[in-house]
Jmol script that loads the backbone (N, CA, C; Angstrom):
load data "model"
ATOM      1  N   MET A   1       0.768  -1.054   0.030  1.00  0.00           N
ATOM      2  CA  MET A   1      -0.087   0.266   0.171  1.00  0.00           C
ATOM      3  C   MET A   1       0.695   0.940   0.020  1.00  0.00           C
ATOM      4  N   SER A   2       0.619   2.122  -0.551  1.00  0.00           N
ATOM      5  CA  SER A   2       1.113   3.441  -1.164  1.00  0.00           C
ATOM      6  C   SER A   2       0.691   4.507  -0.640  1.00  0.00           C
ATOM      7  N   VAL A   3       1.113   5.511   0.107  1.00  0.00           N
ATOM      8  CA  VAL A   3       0.467   6.842   0.415  1.00  0.00           C
ATOM      9  C   VAL A   3       1.253   8.006  -0.077  1.00  0.00           C
ATOM     10  N   GLN A   4       0.189   8.777  -0.353  1.00  0.00           N
ATOM     11  CA  GLN A   4       0.843  10.256  -1.150  1.00  0.00           C
ATOM     12  C   GLN A   4       0.183  11.322   0.132  1.00  0.00           C
ATOM     13  N   LEU A   5       1.240  11.812   0.248  1.00  0.00           N
ATOM     14  CA  LEU A   5       0.911  13.141   1.477  1.00  0.00           C
ATOM     15  C   LEU A   5       0.429  14.063   0.616  1.00  0.00           C
ATOM     16  N   ASP A   6      -0.099  15.541   0.984  1.00  0.00           N
ATOM     17  CA  ASP A   6      -0.425  16.691   0.242  1.00  0.00           C
ATOM     18  C   ASP A   6       0.981  17.589   0.288  1.00  0.00           C
ATOM     19  N   LYS A   7       1.339  17.368   1.281  1.00  0.00           N
ATOM     20  CA  LYS A   7       2.564  18.471   1.598  1.00  0.00           C
ATOM     21  C   LYS A   7       3.649  17.210   2.465  1.00  0.00           C
ATOM     22  N   GLN A   8       4.914  17.601   1.612  1.00  0.00           N
ATOM     23  CA  GLN A   8       6.341  16.552   2.139  1.00  0.00           C
ATOM     24  C   GLN A   8       6.880  17.898   2.778  1.00  0.00           C
ATOM     25  N   ILE A   9       6.575  18.629   3.915  1.00  0.00           N
ATOM     26  CA  ILE A   9       7.220  18.964   4.686  1.00  0.00           C
ATOM     27  C   ILE A   9       7.708  18.253   5.822  1.00  0.00           C
ATOM     28  N   ASP A  10       8.759  18.650   6.564  1.00  0.00           N
ATOM     29  CA  ASP A  10       9.256  17.933   8.287  1.00  0.00           C
ATOM     30  C   ASP A  10       8.289  17.533   8.903  1.00  0.00           C
ATOM     31  N   ASP A  11       7.606  18.339   9.406  1.00  0.00           N
ATOM     32  CA  ASP A  11       6.143  18.287  10.202  1.00  0.00           C
ATOM     33  C   ASP A  11       5.032  17.335   9.653  1.00  0.00           C
ATOM     34  N   ALA A  12       4.826  17.650   8.302  1.00  0.00           N
ATOM     35  CA  ALA A  12       3.760  16.655   7.759  1.00  0.00           C
ATOM     36  C   ALA A  12       4.264  15.123   7.960  1.00  0.00           C
ATOM     37  N   LEU A  13       5.555  15.054   7.519  1.00  0.00           N
ATOM     38  CA  LEU A  13       5.803  13.457   7.461  1.00  0.00           C
ATOM     39  C   LEU A  13       6.032  12.739   8.611  1.00  0.00           C
ATOM     40  N   ALA A  14       6.408  13.732   9.886  1.00  0.00           N
ATOM     41  CA  ALA A  14       6.482  13.241  11.352  1.00  0.00           C
ATOM     42  C   ALA A  14       5.433  12.736  12.023  1.00  0.00           C
ATOM     43  N   ALA A  15       4.422  13.724  11.650  1.00  0.00           N
ATOM     44  CA  ALA A  15       2.738  13.496  11.896  1.00  0.00           C
ATOM     45  C   ALA A  15       2.071  11.902  11.479  1.00  0.00           C
ATOM     46  N   PHE A  16       2.562  11.958  10.015  1.00  0.00           N
ATOM     47  CA  PHE A  16       1.929  11.066   9.364  1.00  0.00           C
ATOM     48  C   PHE A  16       2.312   9.332  10.317  1.00  0.00           C
ATOM     49  N   GLU A  17       3.960   9.561   9.960  1.00  0.00           N
ATOM     50  CA  GLU A  17       4.953   8.570  10.685  1.00  0.00           C
ATOM     51  C   GLU A  17       4.486   8.089  12.242  1.00  0.00           C
ATOM     52  N   SER A  18       4.158   9.280  13.061  1.00  0.00           N
ATOM     53  CA  SER A  18       3.435   9.102  14.185  1.00  0.00           C
ATOM     54  C   SER A  18       2.257   8.711  14.485  1.00  0.00           C
ATOM     55  N   ALA A  19       1.260   8.358  13.429  1.00  0.00           N
ATOM     56  CA  ALA A  19       0.035   7.932  13.064  1.00  0.00           C
ATOM     57  C   ALA A  19       0.425   7.018  12.885  1.00  0.00           C
ATOM     58  N   ILE A  20       1.392   6.535  12.183  1.00  0.00           N
ATOM     59  CA  ILE A  20       1.122   5.030  11.672  1.00  0.00           C
ATOM     60  C   ILE A  20       1.688   3.901  12.594  1.00  0.00           C
ATOM     61  N   LEU A  21       3.017   4.594  13.164  1.00  0.00           N
ATOM     62  CA  LEU A  21       3.187   3.550  14.375  1.00  0.00           C
ATOM     63  C   LEU A  21       2.292   2.998  15.422  1.00  0.00           C
ATOM     64  N   GLN A  22       1.142   3.893  15.495  1.00  0.00           N
ATOM     65  CA  GLN A  22      -0.273   3.565  16.110  1.00  0.00           C
ATOM     66  C   GLN A  22      -0.894   2.621  15.765  1.00  0.00           C
ATOM     67  N   PHE A  23      -0.788   2.150  14.784  1.00  0.00           N
ATOM     68  CA  PHE A  23      -1.413   1.130  14.307  1.00  0.00           C
ATOM     69  C   PHE A  23      -1.460  -0.589  14.071  1.00  0.00           C
ATOM     70  N   ALA A  24      -1.450  -1.174  14.843  1.00  0.00           N
ATOM     71  CA  ALA A  24      -1.107  -2.485  14.717  1.00  0.00           C
ATOM     72  C   ALA A  24      -1.268  -3.191  13.179  1.00  0.00           C
ATOM     73  N   GLU A  25      -2.197  -2.845  12.378  1.00  0.00           N
ATOM     74  CA  GLU A  25      -2.391  -3.191  11.366  1.00  0.00           C
ATOM     75  C   GLU A  25      -1.074  -2.986  10.272  1.00  0.00           C
ATOM     76  N   VAL A  26      -0.263  -1.929  10.430  1.00  0.00           N
ATOM     77  CA  VAL A  26       0.816  -1.884   9.914  1.00  0.00           C
ATOM     78  C   VAL A  26       2.020  -2.476  10.283  1.00  0.00           C
ATOM     79  N   VAL A  27       2.882  -3.484   9.140  1.00  0.00           N
ATOM     80  CA  VAL A  27       3.191  -4.185  10.290  1.00  0.00           C
ATOM     81  C   VAL A  27       4.800  -3.635   9.583  1.00  0.00           C
ATOM     82  N   ASP A  28       4.833  -3.442   8.320  1.00  0.00           N
ATOM     83  CA  ASP A  28       6.068  -2.603   7.719  1.00  0.00           C
ATOM     84  C   ASP A  28       6.018  -1.130   7.035  1.00  0.00           C
ATOM     85  N   GLY A  29       6.392  -0.437   7.421  1.00  0.00           N
ATOM     86  CA  GLY A  29       6.781   1.240   6.217  1.00  0.00           C
ATOM     87  C   GLY A  29       8.089   1.723   6.156  1.00  0.00           C
ATOM     88  N   TRP A  30       8.217   2.320   4.798  1.00  0.00           N
ATOM     89  CA  TRP A  30       9.006   2.790   4.212  1.00  0.00           C
ATOM     90  C   TRP A  30       8.764   4.161   4.200  1.00  0.00           C
ATOM     91  N   LEU A  31       9.992   5.545   4.047  1.00  0.00           N
ATOM     92  CA  LEU A  31       9.763   6.590   3.598  1.00  0.00           C
ATOM     93  C   LEU A  31       9.965   6.487   2.425  1.00  0.00           C
ATOM     94  N   MET A  32       9.619   7.022   0.926  1.00  0.00           N
ATOM     95  CA  MET A  32      10.065   6.340  -0.081  1.00  0.00           C
ATOM     96  C   MET A  32      10.338   7.912  -0.708  1.00  0.00           C
ATOM     97  N   THR A  33      11.065   7.576  -1.917  1.00  0.00           N
ATOM     98  CA  THR A  33      11.416   8.490  -3.135  1.00  0.00           C
ATOM     99  C   THR A  33      10.285   8.365  -4.310  1.00  0.00           C
ATOM    100  N   GLY A  34      10.142   9.466  -4.867  1.00  0.00           N
ATOM    101  CA  GLY A  34       9.302   9.238  -6.027  1.00  0.00           C
ATOM    102  C   GLY A  34       8.194   9.701  -6.053  1.00  0.00           C
ATOM    103  N   ASN A  35       7.081   9.352  -6.691  1.00  0.00           N
ATOM    104  CA  ASN A  35       5.611   9.785  -6.727  1.00  0.00           C
ATOM    105  C   ASN A  35       4.821   9.702  -5.184  1.00  0.00           C
ATOM    106  N   ARG A  36       5.050   8.146  -4.657  1.00  0.00           N
ATOM    107  CA  ARG A  36       4.687   8.380  -3.210  1.00  0.00           C
ATOM    108  C   ARG A  36       5.515   8.727  -1.743  1.00  0.00           C
ATOM    109  N   ASP A  37       4.789   8.895  -0.882  1.00  0.00           N
ATOM    110  CA  ASP A  37       5.877   9.294   0.025  1.00  0.00           C
ATOM    111  C   ASP A  37       5.998   8.128   1.161  1.00  0.00           C
ATOM    112  N   CYS A  38       5.297   7.476   1.385  1.00  0.00           N
ATOM    113  CA  CYS A  38       5.237   6.134   1.829  1.00  0.00           C
ATOM    114  C   CYS A  38       4.524   4.810   1.835  1.00  0.00           C
ATOM    115  N   GLN A  39       5.582   3.753   1.777  1.00  0.00           N
ATOM    116  CA  GLN A  39       5.177   2.470   1.398  1.00  0.00           C
ATOM    117  C   GLN A  39       4.555   1.572   2.477  1.00  0.00           C
ATOM    118  N   MET A  40       3.924   0.969   2.698  1.00  0.00           N
ATOM    119  CA  MET A  40       3.215   0.300   3.623  1.00  0.00           C
ATOM    120  C   MET A  40       3.065  -1.442   3.441  1.00  0.00           C
ATOM    121  N   ARG A  41       3.482  -2.102   4.328  1.00  0.00           N
ATOM    122  CA  ARG A  41       2.551  -3.664   4.305  1.00  0.00           C
ATOM    123  C   ARG A  41       1.746  -3.672   5.453  1.00  0.00           C
ATOM    124  N   MET A  42       0.867  -4.030   5.253  1.00  0.00           N
ATOM    125  CA  MET A  42      -0.353  -4.436   6.577  1.00  0.00           C
ATOM    126  C   MET A  42      -1.071  -5.741   6.506  1.00  0.00           C
ATOM    127  N   ILE A  43      -1.290  -5.950   7.873  1.00  0.00           N
ATOM    128  CA  ILE A  43      -2.054  -6.710   7.592  1.00  0.00           C
ATOM    129  C   ILE A  43      -3.810  -7.304   8.218  1.00  0.00           C
ATOM    130  N   ALA A  44      -4.526  -7.829   7.655  1.00  0.00           N
ATOM    131  CA  ALA A  44      -6.009  -7.802   8.034  1.00  0.00           C
ATOM    132  C   ALA A  44      -6.529  -9.267   8.293  1.00  0.00           C
ATOM    133  N   THR A  45      -7.834  -9.218   9.086  1.00  0.00           N
ATOM    134  CA  THR A  45      -7.937 -10.315   9.044  1.00  0.00           C
ATOM    135  C   THR A  45      -9.070 -11.284   8.152  1.00  0.00           C
ATOM    136  N   SER A  46      -9.855 -10.046   7.394  1.00  0.00           N
ATOM    137  CA  SER A  46     -10.758  -9.907   6.429  1.00  0.00           C
ATOM    138  C   SER A  46     -10.755  -8.776   5.228  1.00  0.00           C
ATOM    139  N   LEU A  47     -11.693  -8.860   4.428  1.00  0.00           N
ATOM    140  CA  LEU A  47     -11.763  -7.858   3.420  1.00  0.00           C
ATOM    141  C   LEU A  47     -12.036  -6.630   3.975  1.00  0.00           C
ATOM    142  N   SER A  48     -13.238  -6.902   5.265  1.00  0.00           N
ATOM    143  CA  SER A  48     -14.253  -5.714   5.498  1.00  0.00           C
ATOM    144  C   SER A  48     -13.093  -5.435   6.822  1.00  0.00           C
ATOM    145  N   ASP A  49     -11.920  -5.838   7.635  1.00  0.00           N
ATOM    146  CA  ASP A  49     -11.149  -5.249   7.978  1.00  0.00           C
ATOM    147  C   ASP A  49     -10.446  -4.425   7.405  1.00  0.00           C
ATOM    148  N   PHE A  50     -10.103  -4.595   6.224  1.00  0.00           N
ATOM    149  CA  PHE A  50      -9.055  -4.488   5.707  1.00  0.00           C
ATOM    150  C   PHE A  50      -9.673  -2.714   5.095  1.00  0.00           C
ATOM    151  N   GLU A  51     -11.272  -2.992   4.490  1.00  0.00           N
ATOM    152  CA  GLU A  51     -11.861  -1.566   4.639  1.00  0.00           C
ATOM    153  C   GLU A  51     -11.771  -0.535   5.501  1.00  0.00           C
ATOM    154  N   ALA A  52     -12.051  -1.197   6.972  1.00  0.00           N
ATOM    155  CA  ALA A  52     -12.291  -0.422   7.935  1.00  0.00           C
ATOM    156  C   ALA A  52     -11.210   0.038   8.505  1.00  0.00           C
ATOM    157  N   PHE A  53      -9.955  -0.460   8.113  1.00  0.00           N
ATOM    158  CA  PHE A  53      -8.467   0.178   8.288  1.00  0.00           C
ATOM    159  C   PHE A  53      -8.438   1.177   7.449  1.00  0.00           C
ATOM    160  N   LEU A  54      -8.889   1.039   6.469  1.00  0.00           N
ATOM    161  CA  LEU A  54      -8.463   2.321   5.285  1.00  0.00           C
ATOM    162  C   LEU A  54      -9.615   3.397   5.230  1.00  0.00           C
ATOM    163  N   ALA A  55     -10.980   3.088   6.021  1.00  0.00           N
ATOM    164  CA  ALA A  55     -12.129   4.233   5.679  1.00  0.00           C
ATOM    165  C   ALA A  55     -11.846   4.857   7.047  1.00  0.00           C
ATOM    166  N   GLY A  56     -11.443   4.022   8.537  1.00  0.00           N
ATOM    167  CA  GLY A  56     -11.811   4.384   9.564  1.00  0.00           C
ATOM    168  C   GLY A  56     -10.558   4.508  10.247  1.00  0.00           C
ATOM    169  N   LYS A  57      -9.186   4.912   9.860  1.00  0.00           N
ATOM    170  CA  LYS A  57      -7.975   5.224   9.894  1.00  0.00           C
ATOM    171  C   LYS A  57      -6.833   5.889   9.404  1.00  0.00           C
ATOM    172  N   LEU A  58      -6.686   4.653   8.143  1.00  0.00           N
ATOM    173  CA  LEU A  58      -5.727   5.677   7.345  1.00  0.00           C
ATOM    174  C   LEU A  58      -6.008   6.857   6.631  1.00  0.00           C
ATOM    175  N   THR A  59      -7.178   6.771   5.873  1.00  0.00           N
ATOM    176  CA  THR A  59      -8.143   8.217   5.120  1.00  0.00           C
ATOM    177  C   THR A  59      -8.187   9.487   6.545  1.00  0.00           C
ATOM    178  N   LYS A  60      -8.017   8.874   7.590  1.00  0.00           N
ATOM    179  CA  LYS A  60      -8.663   9.757   8.862  1.00  0.00           C
ATOM    180  C   LYS A  60      -7.050  10.590   9.011  1.00  0.00           C
ATOM    181  N   ILE A  61      -5.634  10.250   8.730  1.00  0.00           N
ATOM    182  CA  ILE A  61      -4.930  11.097   9.005  1.00  0.00           C
ATOM    183  C   ILE A  61      -4.914  12.331   8.098  1.00  0.00           C
ATOM    184  N   GLU A  62      -4.404  13.315   8.942  1.00  0.00           N
ATOM    185  CA  GLU A  62      -4.277  14.582   8.305  1.00  0.00           C
ATOM    186  C   GLU A  62      -3.330  14.988   7.320  1.00  0.00           C
ATOM    187  N   GLY A  63      -3.607  15.190   6.277  1.00  0.00           N
ATOM    188  CA  GLY A  63      -2.708  15.377   5.343  1.00  0.00           C
ATOM    189  C   GLY A  63      -2.244  14.463   4.073  1.00  0.00           C
ATOM    190  N   VAL A  64      -3.091  13.014   4.397  1.00  0.00           N
ATOM    191  CA  VAL A  64      -2.912  12.156   3.288  1.00  0.00           C
ATOM    192  C   VAL A  64      -3.921  12.253   2.268  1.00  0.00           C
ATOM    193  N   ALA A  65      -2.831  12.341   1.064  1.00  0.00           N
ATOM    194  CA  ALA A  65      -3.721  12.741  -0.314  1.00  0.00           C
ATOM    195  C   ALA A  65      -4.164  11.995  -1.104  1.00  0.00           C
ATOM    196  N   SER A  66      -3.905  10.599  -1.564  1.00  0.00           N
ATOM    197  CA  SER A  66      -3.845   9.503  -1.889  1.00  0.00           C
ATOM    198  C   SER A  66      -3.473   8.548  -1.338  1.00  0.00           C
ATOM    199  N   ILE A  67      -4.250   6.896  -1.416  1.00  0.00           N
ATOM    200  CA  ILE A  67      -3.724   5.923  -0.891  1.00  0.00           C
ATOM    201  C   ILE A  67      -3.789   5.020  -2.385  1.00  0.00           C
ATOM    202  N   ASP A  68      -2.755   4.328  -2.541  1.00  0.00           N
ATOM    203  CA  ASP A  68      -2.690   2.941  -3.537  1.00  0.00           C
ATOM    204  C   ASP A  68      -2.943   1.359  -3.273  1.00  0.00           C
ATOM    205  N   SER A  69      -3.681   0.867  -3.185  1.00  0.00           N
ATOM    206  CA  SER A  69      -3.463  -0.506  -2.502  1.00  0.00           C
ATOM    207  C   SER A  69      -3.535  -1.424  -3.399  1.00  0.00           C
ATOM    208  N   SER A  70      -2.733  -2.771  -2.953  1.00  0.00           N
ATOM    209  CA  SER A  70      -2.924  -4.022  -4.018  1.00  0.00           C
ATOM    210  C   SER A  70      -3.601  -4.873  -2.912  1.00  0.00           C
ATOM    211  N   ILE A  71      -4.319  -5.921  -3.564  1.00  0.00           N
ATOM    212  CA  ILE A  71      -4.279  -7.215  -2.605  1.00  0.00           C
ATOM    213  C   ILE A  71      -4.149  -8.640  -3.423  1.00  0.00           C
ATOM    214  N   PRO A  72      -3.013  -9.405  -2.716  1.00  0.00           N
ATOM    215  CA  PRO A  72      -2.868 -10.408  -3.524  1.00  0.00           C
ATOM    216  C   PRO A  72      -3.836 -11.727  -3.373  1.00  0.00           C
ATOM    217  N   PRO A  73      -4.289 -12.183  -4.227  1.00  0.00           N
ATOM    218  CA  PRO A  73      -5.306 -13.168  -4.327  1.00  0.00           C
ATOM    219  C   PRO A  73      -4.811 -14.644  -3.802  1.00  0.00           C
ATOM    220  N   ARG A  74      -3.251 -14.805  -3.668  1.00  0.00           N
ATOM    221  CA  ARG A  74      -3.078 -15.655  -3.072  1.00  0.00           C
ATOM    222  C   ARG A  74      -1.323 -16.004  -3.537  1.00  0.00           C
ATOM    223  N   ARG A  75      -0.624 -16.347  -3.111  1.00  0.00           N
ATOM    224  CA  ARG A  75       1.238 -16.371  -2.915  1.00  0.00           C
ATOM    225  C   ARG A  75       1.592 -17.336  -3.585  1.00  0.00           C
ATOM    226  N   VAL A  76       2.368 -17.134  -4.706  1.00  0.00           N
ATOM    227  CA  VAL A  76       2.867 -18.227  -5.753  1.00  0.00           C
ATOM    228  C   VAL A  76       4.472 -18.313  -5.286  1.00  0.00           C
ATOM    229  N   LYS A  77       4.750 -17.701  -4.477  1.00  0.00           N
ATOM    230  CA  LYS A  77       6.247 -18.294  -3.863  1.00  0.00           C
ATOM    231  C   LYS A  77       6.886 -17.470  -2.507  1.00  0.00           C
ATOM    232  N   SER A  78       7.140 -18.434  -1.808  1.00  0.00           N
ATOM    233  CA  SER A  78       7.614 -17.601  -0.594  1.00  0.00           C
ATOM    234  C   SER A  78       9.091 -18.237   0.062  1.00  0.00           C
ATOM    235  N   ALA A  79       9.778 -17.084   0.209  1.00  0.00           N
ATOM    236  CA  ALA A  79      11.451 -17.489   0.455  1.00  0.00           C
ATOM    237  C   ALA A  79      11.963 -16.540   1.484  1.00  0.00           C
ATOM    238  N   LEU A  80      12.985 -16.754   1.951  1.00  0.00           N
ATOM    239  CA  LEU A  80      13.803 -16.100   3.040  1.00  0.00           C
ATOM    240  C   LEU A  80      14.391 -15.198   2.433  1.00  0.00           C
ATOM    241  N   ALA A  81      14.897 -15.475   1.911  1.00  0.00           N
ATOM    242  CA  ALA A  81      15.775 -14.261   0.919  1.00  0.00           C
ATOM    243  C   ALA A  81      14.906 -13.698  -0.136  1.00  0.00           C
ATOM    244  N   ARG A  82      14.291 -12.375   0.259  1.00  0.00           N
ATOM    245  CA  ARG A  82      13.608 -11.817  -0.852  1.00  0.00           C
ATOM    246  C   ARG A  82      14.153 -11.332  -2.460  1.00  0.00           C
ATOM    247  N   THR A  83      15.487 -11.260  -2.167  1.00  0.00           N
ATOM    248  CA  THR A  83      15.988 -10.769  -3.069  1.00  0.00           C
ATOM    249  C   THR A  83      17.561 -11.143  -3.061  1.00  0.00           C
ATOM    250  N   PRO A  84      18.501 -11.059  -3.785  1.00  0.00           N
ATOM    251  CA  PRO A  84      20.216 -11.669  -3.704  1.00  0.00           C
ATOM    252  C   PRO A  84      20.790 -10.378  -2.903  1.00  0.00           C
ATOM    253  N   TRP A  85      20.213  -9.178  -2.892  1.00  0.00           N
ATOM    254  CA  TRP A  85      20.869  -8.255  -2.077  1.00  0.00           C
ATOM    255  C   TRP A  85      20.331  -7.708  -0.484  1.00  0.00           C
ATOM    256  N   ALA A  86      21.325  -8.200   0.248  1.00  0.00           N
ATOM    257  CA  ALA A  86      21.140  -7.794   1.624  1.00  0.00           C
ATOM    258  C   ALA A  86      21.043  -6.864   1.846  1.00  0.00           C
ATOM    259  N   GLY A  87      19.749  -6.811   2.728  1.00  0.00           N
ATOM    260  CA  GLY A  87      18.837  -5.192   3.199  1.00  0.00           C
ATOM    261  C   GLY A  87      17.924  -4.254   2.511  1.00  0.00           C
ATOM    262  N   LEU A  88      17.255  -5.510   1.122  1.00  0.00           N
ATOM    263  CA  LEU A  88      16.116  -5.045   0.293  1.00  0.00           C
ATOM    264  C   LEU A  88      15.296  -6.106   1.108  1.00  0.00           C
ATOM    265  N   HIS A  89      13.968  -5.424   0.942  1.00  0.00           N
ATOM    266  CA  HIS A  89      13.111  -6.520   1.537  1.00  0.00           C
ATOM    267  C   HIS A  89      11.496  -6.150   0.752  1.00  0.00           C
ATOM    268  N   ASP A  90      10.807  -7.140   0.900  1.00  0.00           N
ATOM    269  CA  ASP A  90       9.306  -7.195  -0.069  1.00  0.00           C
ATOM    270  C   ASP A  90       8.513  -6.044   0.671  1.00  0.00           C
ATOM    271  N   VAL A  91       7.945  -5.299  -0.367  1.00  0.00           N
ATOM    272  CA  VAL A  91       7.143  -4.048  -0.413  1.00  0.00           C
ATOM    273  C   VAL A  91       5.688  -4.975  -0.372  1.00  0.00           C
ATOM    274  N   GLY A  92       4.876  -4.779  -0.089  1.00  0.00           N
ATOM    275  CA  GLY A  92       3.321  -4.631  -0.648  1.00  0.00           C
ATOM    276  C   GLY A  92       2.373  -4.563   0.579  1.00  0.00           C
ATOM    277  N   VAL A  93       1.419  -5.212  -0.007  1.00  0.00           N
ATOM    278  CA  VAL A  93       0.375  -5.394   0.908  1.00  0.00           C
ATOM    279  C   VAL A  93      -0.021  -6.939   0.980  1.00  0.00           C
ATOM    280  N   LEU A  94      -0.018  -7.394   2.497  1.00  0.00           N
ATOM    281  CA  LEU A  94      -0.536  -8.726   2.880  1.00  0.00           C
ATOM    282  C   LEU A  94      -1.803  -8.599   3.732  1.00  0.00           C
ATOM    283  N   VAL A  95      -3.007  -9.398   2.878  1.00  0.00           N
ATOM    284  CA  VAL A  95      -4.290  -9.279   3.813  1.00  0.00           C
ATOM    285  C   VAL A  95      -3.937 -10.858   3.873  1.00  0.00           C
ATOM    286  N   ALA A  96      -4.243 -11.480   5.444  1.00  0.00           N
ATOM    287  CA  ALA A  96      -4.357 -12.858   5.866  1.00  0.00           C
ATOM    288  C   ALA A  96      -5.391 -12.930   5.834  1.00  0.00           C
ATOM    289  N   MET A  97      -6.462 -14.196   5.345  1.00  0.00           N
ATOM    290  CA  MET A  97      -7.829 -14.556   5.384  1.00  0.00           C
ATOM    291  C   MET A  97      -7.412 -16.064   5.455  1.00  0.00           C
ATOM    292  N   PRO A  98      -8.111 -16.402   6.735  1.00  0.00           N
ATOM    293  CA  PRO A  98      -8.510 -17.767   6.972  1.00  0.00           C
ATOM    294  C   PRO A  98      -8.274 -19.036   6.047  1.00  0.00           C
ATOM    295  N   ASP A  99      -9.309 -18.863   5.135  1.00  0.00           N
ATOM    296  CA  ASP A  99      -9.251 -19.717   3.453  1.00  0.00           C
ATOM    297  C   ASP A  99      -8.516 -19.848   2.921  1.00  0.00           C
ATOM    298  N   ILE A 100      -7.650 -18.435   2.855  1.00  0.00           N
ATOM    299  CA  ILE A 100      -6.439 -18.801   1.963  1.00  0.00           C
ATOM    300  C   ILE A 100      -5.188 -19.046   2.255  1.00  0.00           C
ATOM    301  N   GLU A 101      -4.934 -20.278   1.333  1.00  0.00           N
ATOM    302  CA  GLU A 101      -3.759 -21.071   1.917  1.00  0.00           C
ATOM    303  C   GLU A 101      -2.403 -20.408   1.577  1.00  0.00           C
ATOM    304  N   ARG A 102      -1.411 -20.444   2.515  1.00  0.00           N
ATOM    305  CA  ARG A 102       0.123 -19.296   2.258  1.00  0.00           C
ATOM    306  C   ARG A 102       1.348 -20.418   1.799  1.00  0.00           C
TER     307      ARG A 102
END
end "model"
wireframe off; spacefill off
backbone 0.3
color backbone group
């Protein structure tokens, strides 16, 4: 999930980061370069919980201009090393659902 803020000034970034730290659903987050300001990976137990997080928490943070998210229907590969380069990590959205095989 990626988020674009309406301002990229220190105070706006700090306020957004502070808000994200309070959300248990967000398991990873990165400040980004390029056209998006933050990339996050989150987990929800159902699509309704995912929607509740978006509508009830993420969109309520002051300064959020736009949100882009994707939900994977299933995992096709899982490995300990995501890339051959140390220090790089998988980026995306994970929605955990009991009936989806991992």
